[in-house]
C-alpha positions as CSV (number, residue, x, y, z in Angstrom):
1,M,77.8,245.9,12.0
2,R,80.8,243.6,11.8
3,S,79.1,241.3,14.4
4,R,75.9,241.1,12.2
5,V,78.0,240.2,9.1
6,W,79.8,237.5,11.1
7,W,76.4,236.1,12.3
8,I,75.0,236.0,8.7
9,T,78.1,234.3,7.5
10,I,77.8,231.6,10.2
11,V,74.1,231.0,9.5
12,A,74.7,230.8,5.7
13,G,77.5,228.3,6.3
14,I,75.2,226.1,8.5
15,V,72.4,226.2,5.8
16,L,74.9,225.2,3.1
17,S,76.2,222.4,5.3
18,I,72.7,221.0,5.9
19,A,71.9,221.2,2.2
20,A,75.1,219.3,1.3
21,A,74.3,216.6,3.8
22,A,70.7,216.2,2.7
23,P,69.9,212.8,1.2
24,S,69.8,212.7,-2.6
25,W,66.4,212.0,-4.2
26,A,68.1,210.0,-7.0
27,V,67.0,206.4,-7.3
28,D,68.6,203.3,-8.8
29,M,66.4,201.2,-11.1
30,G,66.9,198.4,-13.6
31,I,65.3,197.4,-16.9
32,V,65.9,194.0,-18.6
33,T,65.8,194.2,-22.4
34,G,67.2,191.8,-25.0
35,S,70.4,191.3,-27.1
36,E,72.7,194.3,-27.6
37,K,71.8,194.4,-31.3
38,G,68.0,194.3,-30.7
39,T,65.4,197.0,-30.4
40,Y,64.6,196.3,-26.8
41,Y,68.2,197.1,-25.8
42,Q,68.2,200.3,-27.9
43,F,64.9,201.4,-26.2
44,G,66.5,200.7,-22.8
45,L,69.5,202.9,-23.6
46,N,67.1,205.7,-24.8
47,L,65.2,205.5,-21.5
48,Q,68.4,205.5,-19.5
49,K,69.5,208.8,-21.2
50,L,66.0,210.3,-20.8
51,V,65.6,209.7,-17.1
52,K,69.1,210.5,-15.9
53,P,68.5,214.2,-15.6
54,H,65.4,213.4,-13.5
55,D,67.6,211.7,-10.9
56,I,66.7,208.1,-12.0
57,N,69.8,206.0,-12.6
58,L,68.6,203.2,-14.9
59,N,70.7,200.1,-15.4
60,V,70.1,198.5,-18.8
61,A,70.6,194.7,-18.7
62,T,70.7,192.4,-21.7
63,S,68.9,189.1,-21.8
64,T,67.9,186.1,-24.0
65,G,64.4,187.6,-24.4
66,S,60.9,187.9,-23.3
67,V,60.4,184.7,-21.2
68,E,63.6,185.5,-19.2
69,N,62.4,189.1,-18.7
70,I,59.1,188.0,-17.1
71,F,61.0,186.1,-14.4
72,A,63.6,188.9,-14.1
73,V,61.1,191.6,-13.0
74,Y,59.8,189.1,-10.4
75,Q,63.0,187.8,-8.9
76,R,66.1,189.7,-10.1
77,P,67.4,192.3,-7.5
78,A,67.0,196.0,-8.6
79,T,65.1,195.1,-11.8
80,Q,61.8,196.8,-11.7
81,L,61.1,196.9,-15.5
82,G,61.2,194.7,-18.5
83,I,60.2,194.7,-22.1
84,V,58.4,191.6,-23.4
85,Q,56.3,190.5,-26.4
86,S,52.5,190.5,-25.9
87,D,52.1,186.9,-27.1
88,V,54.7,185.7,-24.6
89,L,52.8,187.3,-21.8
90,A,49.7,185.6,-23.1
91,F,51.4,182.3,-23.2
92,V,52.6,182.5,-19.6
93,A,49.3,183.8,-18.3
94,K,46.9,181.5,-20.2
95,V,48.8,178.4,-21.4
96,G,51.5,177.6,-18.9
97,T,50.7,174.7,-16.5
98,D,53.4,175.5,-13.9
99,P,51.5,176.9,-10.8
100,A,54.6,179.1,-9.9
101,M,54.7,180.5,-13.4
102,K,51.0,181.3,-13.3
103,R,51.4,183.1,-9.9
104,I,54.2,185.2,-11.3
105,A,52.1,186.0,-14.4
106,S,49.2,187.1,-12.3
107,K,51.4,189.8,-10.8
108,I,52.9,191.1,-14.0
109,R,51.6,194.6,-14.7
110,M,51.7,196.7,-17.9
111,V,53.4,200.0,-17.6
112,F,52.9,201.0,-21.2
113,P,52.3,199.3,-24.6
114,L,55.1,200.2,-26.9
115,Y,55.4,199.3,-30.6
116,N,54.7,196.6,-33.1
117,E,57.6,194.1,-33.5
118,E,57.8,192.9,-37.0
119,I,58.5,189.2,-37.5
120,H,61.6,189.1,-39.6
121,I,62.4,185.8,-41.4
122,L,65.7,186.1,-43.3
123,G,66.6,183.3,-45.7
124,R,68.0,182.3,-49.0
125,K,66.7,184.3,-52.0
126,T,65.3,181.0,-53.4
127,I,62.7,181.0,-50.6
128,T,60.0,183.4,-51.6
129,D,57.2,182.7,-49.1
130,F,56.7,181.4,-45.6
131,D,55.1,178.2,-46.8
132,E,58.3,177.3,-48.5
133,L,60.0,176.8,-45.1
134,A,58.5,173.3,-45.1
135,D,61.2,170.7,-45.0
136,K,63.9,173.4,-44.4
137,R,66.4,173.9,-41.5
138,V,65.2,177.0,-39.7
139,A,66.7,178.8,-36.7
140,I,64.0,179.9,-34.3
141,G,65.9,181.5,-31.5
142,R,67.2,180.4,-28.2
143,E,64.7,178.5,-26.0
144,G,63.1,181.0,-23.7
145,S,63.3,183.9,-26.1
146,G,60.2,185.6,-27.5
147,T,61.5,184.8,-31.0
148,Y,61.5,181.1,-30.1
149,L,57.9,181.1,-28.9
150,T,56.5,183.2,-31.8
151,A,58.3,181.0,-34.4
152,R,56.8,177.8,-32.8
153,L,53.4,179.4,-32.7
154,M,53.6,180.4,-36.4
155,F,54.5,176.9,-37.5
156,K,51.8,175.3,-35.3
157,V,49.1,177.7,-36.5
158,S,50.1,177.4,-40.2
159,E,50.7,173.6,-40.0
160,I,53.9,174.1,-41.9
161,E,56.6,171.7,-40.7
162,P,60.3,172.5,-41.2
163,R,62.7,169.7,-41.4
164,E,64.4,171.0,-38.3
165,M,63.9,173.9,-35.9
166,V,67.3,174.9,-34.7
167,N,67.5,176.5,-31.2
168,I,70.3,179.1,-31.4
169,D,70.5,182.8,-30.7
170,T,70.2,185.3,-33.5
171,D,73.9,186.2,-33.9
172,Q,74.8,182.6,-34.3
173,A,71.9,182.0,-36.6
174,L,73.1,184.7,-39.0
175,A,76.5,183.2,-39.1
176,E,75.0,179.7,-39.8
177,L,72.8,181.2,-42.5
178,K,75.7,182.9,-44.2
179,A,77.7,179.7,-44.0
180,G,74.9,177.7,-45.7
181,R,74.2,175.4,-42.7
182,I,70.6,176.6,-42.3
183,D,68.1,177.8,-44.8
184,A,66.4,180.6,-42.8
185,M,66.2,182.4,-39.4
186,F,63.5,184.1,-37.3
187,Y,64.0,187.4,-35.5
188,V,61.1,189.2,-33.8
189,A,62.2,192.8,-33.3
190,G,61.2,196.3,-34.3
191,A,62.6,197.3,-37.7
192,P,65.2,198.4,-38.4
193,V,67.0,195.6,-36.6
194,K,70.7,196.5,-35.9
195,L,71.9,192.9,-36.6
196,F,70.5,193.0,-40.1
197,A,71.3,196.6,-40.8
198,E,75.0,196.1,-39.9
199,G,75.5,192.3,-40.4
200,V,73.9,191.7,-43.8
201,T,75.0,193.0,-47.2
202,A,73.7,192.5,-50.8
203,T,76.6,190.2,-51.5
204,D,75.3,187.7,-48.9
205,E,72.4,186.8,-51.3
206,L,69.9,186.7,-48.5
207,A,66.3,188.2,-48.4
208,L,63.4,188.8,-46.1
209,I,60.7,186.2,-46.6
210,P,57.1,187.5,-46.8
211,V,54.4,186.1,-44.5
212,T,51.1,185.8,-46.3
213,N,49.8,182.5,-44.9
214,K,46.1,183.1,-44.2
215,R,46.1,181.1,-40.9
216,I,48.9,183.2,-39.6
217,T,47.4,186.6,-40.7
218,E,44.2,185.7,-38.9
219,F,46.2,185.0,-35.8
220,Y,48.7,187.9,-35.9
221,P,48.1,191.5,-37.1
222,T,49.7,192.2,-40.5
223,A,52.6,194.6,-40.9
224,D,54.8,196.0,-43.6
225,I,58.6,196.5,-43.6
226,A,59.1,199.5,-46.0
227,A,61.4,199.3,-48.9
228,N,65.0,200.2,-48.1
229,T,64.5,199.7,-44.4
230,Y,67.7,197.8,-44.9
231,R,70.2,198.8,-47.7
232,W,70.0,195.3,-49.2
233,Q,66.1,195.3,-49.2
234,P,64.8,197.2,-52.3
235,K,61.2,196.2,-52.1
236,A,58.5,196.5,-49.4
237,L,57.7,193.3,-47.5
238,S,54.4,192.0,-46.0
239,T,54.8,190.2,-42.7
240,V,53.0,190.1,-39.3
241,A,53.8,191.6,-35.9
242,V,53.4,191.4,-32.2
243,K,53.2,194.2,-29.7
244,A,56.2,195.0,-27.4
245,V,55.1,195.9,-23.8
246,L,56.9,197.6,-21.0
247,V,56.0,195.7,-17.8
248,S,56.7,195.7,-14.1
249,F,55.8,193.4,-11.2
250,D,53.1,194.3,-8.7
251,F,55.5,195.9,-6.2
252,R,54.3,197.8,-3.2
253,Q,55.9,200.6,-1.2
254,L,59.1,202.2,-2.6
255,D,59.3,200.4,-5.9
256,C,55.7,201.2,-6.6
257,D,56.4,204.9,-6.4
258,N,59.7,204.6,-8.3
259,V,58.0,202.8,-11.2
260,G,55.2,205.4,-11.2
261,R,57.7,208.3,-11.2
262,F,59.6,206.6,-14.0
263,A,56.4,206.3,-16.0
264,E,55.5,209.9,-15.4
265,V,58.9,211.0,-16.8
266,L,58.5,208.8,-19.9
267,A,54.9,210.0,-20.6
268,S,55.9,213.6,-20.2
269,N,58.8,213.4,-22.6
270,M,57.6,211.4,-25.5
271,S,58.6,214.2,-27.9
272,W,62.2,213.9,-26.8
273,L,62.1,210.2,-27.4
274,T,60.6,210.5,-30.8
275,E,63.2,213.1,-31.8
276,N,66.3,211.5,-30.2
277,G,65.6,207.8,-29.8
278,H,65.1,204.7,-31.9
279,A,62.9,205.2,-34.9
280,K,60.3,202.9,-33.4
281,W,59.4,205.6,-30.7
282,K,57.5,207.4,-33.4
283,S,55.0,204.6,-33.6
284,V,54.5,204.2,-29.8
285,Q,50.9,204.9,-28.5
286,L,51.0,205.0,-24.7
287,D,47.2,204.8,-24.6
288,Y,46.9,201.8,-27.0
289,P,44.3,199.4,-25.5
290,L,46.0,196.0,-25.1
291,K,43.5,193.3,-24.3
292,G,44.1,191.1,-21.2
293,W,46.7,193.3,-19.5
294,E,46.0,195.6,-16.6
295,Q,48.0,198.8,-16.3
296,Y,49.9,199.1,-13.1
297,D,47.9,201.1,-10.5
298,C,51.2,202.7,-9.4
299,V,51.5,204.1,-12.9
300,R,47.9,205.3,-13.1
301,K,48.4,207.2,-9.8
302,F,51.3,209.2,-11.1
303,L,49.8,209.8,-14.6
304,K,46.8,211.4,-13.0
305,R,49.0,214.2,-11.6
306,G,49.8,215.3,-15.2
307,T,48.0,215.6,-18.5
308,V,48.7,212.1,-19.8
309,T,45.9,209.6,-19.5
310,T,45.5,206.0,-20.6
311,T,42.3,204.1,-21.5
312,A,41.1,201.3,-19.1
313,K,39.2,199.5,-21.9
314,S,40.9,197.0,-24.1
315,A,40.5,196.2,-27.8
316,P,40.3,192.8,-29.3
317,N,43.6,191.1,-29.9
318,P,43.5,187.9,-32.0
319,V,46.8,186.7,-30.6
320,L,45.6,186.7,-27.0
321,D,42.2,185.1,-28.0
322,A,43.7,182.3,-30.1
323,I,46.9,181.4,-28.3
324,K,45.4,179.0,-25.8
325,N,43.7,176.9,-28.4
326,A,46.7,177.0,-30.8
327,L,49.0,175.4,-28.2
328,R,46.7,172.7,-27.0
């Protein structure tokens, strides 16, 4: 009997040793987002927390914005995911003349559409409409950011010409606006924007500027920023928006499966994200049909294993249709 107990103990010890030595199924992944005070970064942190219990270690990196993110998912080590604006994707794919850029764009794949990013234009209270930005000094974001491209597009489409378009990042732009050295600033991000929620008060005498220009509203979908989204904003505001998109590169082999597994975890836990994440998760439709962008086949493969499905058809998108002509 003692011999049998001894043998069982030895076998159990061997099994435990093998189990301890077995390789972990945890994977390391990366997502490139935006500034620390922007919605992209907050989404990245939410996703990092979500996937950690599922053995996915997600590194969340900041960036200057959408254009940088397109290149990051292509060439930055251990960066399989990025968040970009849909109009920036369209610009790279359809307007860019650089052959290398076009090759990269042809390999960018949509993981999921996310949410509408409201176009915030913050300025002096004396400026009451977008058209009044004519002959003003306006900060349009750092070159290479999504805010920069969208601001340029809006001025081109509307034929409104500011006196100067200042290429600085949003933190610096807010400081310059408060100091009176510029008249307004653009920031394309999902409301509420942390920079404006924490960095602006009623005593600054600043206000969001409505966008009602007909040429712009025919180009971009309209959106509202509800009253009191910011403590200093008592009235609802009419503006326009672009769609934020979670993208990857057309990886094969291991990264293909890792991105698919990540997408499966995200799709299966949307309720957790809407309850615990940024307020914008409540408006995310994973099956929203986004014209011109193909969902990654590695994602579709993993989603088929569960109950989440996405549509293959795409709906009309005036931004994607008009962007090429607008930038000629």
